[in-house]
C-alpha positions in Angstrom: -9.9 14.5 -11.2 -7.5 14.4 -8.2 -5.8 11.2 -7.2 -7.0 9.7 -3.9 -4.5 10.1 -1.1 -2.5 7.0 -0.3 0.1 6.0 2.2 3.1 3.7 1.6 4.4 1.6 4.4 7.8 0.4 3.6 9.4 -3.0 4.6 12.3 -1.2 6.3 12.6 0.1 9.8 13.4 3.7 10.4 17.0 2.6 11.4 17.4 1.1 7.9 17.1 -2.6 8.9 14.7 -4.8 6.9 11.6 -5.8 8.7 10.9 -9.5 9.4 8.9 -11.6 8.6 9.5 -10.7 5.0 5.9 -11.7 4.0 4.2 -9.2 6.4 2.9 -7.2 3.4 1.1 -10.2 1.9 -0.2 -11.3 5.3 -1.9 -7.9 5.9 -3.1 -7.5 2.3 -4.7 -10.9 2.3 -6.7 -10.1 5.5 -8.7 -7.6 3.5 -8.7 -9.5 0.2 -11.5 -11.7 -1.2 -11.9 -14.2 -3.9 -13.4 -13.2 -7.3 -15.8 -15.2 -9.5 -12.7 -16.8 -11.1 -11.7 -18.1 -7.6 -8.5 -16.0 -7.6 -7.5 -13.8 -4.7 -8.4 -10.1 -5.3 -6.8 -7.5 -3.1 -8.9 -4.8 -1.6 -9.0 -1.5 -3.4 -7.9 0.1 -0.1 -4.9 -2.1 0.8 -2.6 -3.9 -1.5 1.0 -5.0 -1.9 3.4 -3.1 -4.2 7.1 -3.1 -5.0 8.7 0.3 -5.1 12.4 0.6 -6.0 12.8 -3.1 -5.4 11.3 -3.0 -1.9 8.0 -4.6 -0.8 5.6 -2.0 0.4 2.0 -1.8 1.6 -0.2 0.8 -0.1 -3.0 2.1 2.0 -5.8 4.4 0.7 -6.6 7.0 3.3 -10.3 6.5 2.6 -10.1 3.1 4.4 -10.4 5.2 7.5 -14.1 5.8 6.7 -14.7 2.4 5.2 -13.1 0.3 7.9 -11.7 2.4 10.8 -10.5 -0.6 12.8 -8.4 -2.0 9.8 -7.0 1.5 9.1 -5.9 2.0 12.7 -4.6 -1.6 13.0 -2.3 -1.1 10.0 -1.0 2.3 11.2 -0.5 1.0 14.7 1.4 -2.1 13.3 3.6 0.2 11.3 4.3 2.5 14.2 4.9 -0.3 16.7 7.4 -1.9 14.3 9.1 1.4 13.5 8.3 1.0 9.8 8.6 4.0 7.5 5.3 5.6 6.4 5.2 8.1 3.6 2.7 9.8 1.3 2.4 8.0 -2.0 4.0 10.4 -4.5 4.3 8.0 -7.4 1.4 9.5 -9.3 2.7 13.0 -8.9 5.9 12.2 -10.8 4.5 10.6 -13.9 1.6 11.7 -16.2 -1.3 9.3 -16.7 -0.7 6.6 -19.3 -2.8 8.3 -22.0 -0.7 11.5 -21.7 2.5 9.5 -21.9 1.3 7.8 -25.1 0.6 11.2 -26.7 4.0 12.6 -25.8 5.9 9.7 -27.3 
């Protein structure tokens, strides 16, 4: 089963400077989050924060475009307007699924 395509928006501008405010990832992620039955914040399956190589990033599923086109366009426009680096999420391509790793070890 193929992985769903995702984008990663990094917290660094194209010129290498860090983007401020530092909590922008949490702010955007929480806009699409909700509270679960345990009253804890649950991030959307389409948009969530992540730390990659020590850098805060926003992970965005491309399928958000169909589910919530306004949110998808807002996030991409925000990233472009602030000159943030946007890349395809390649993390899943470099490591086998957890079950396969367990069998190899």
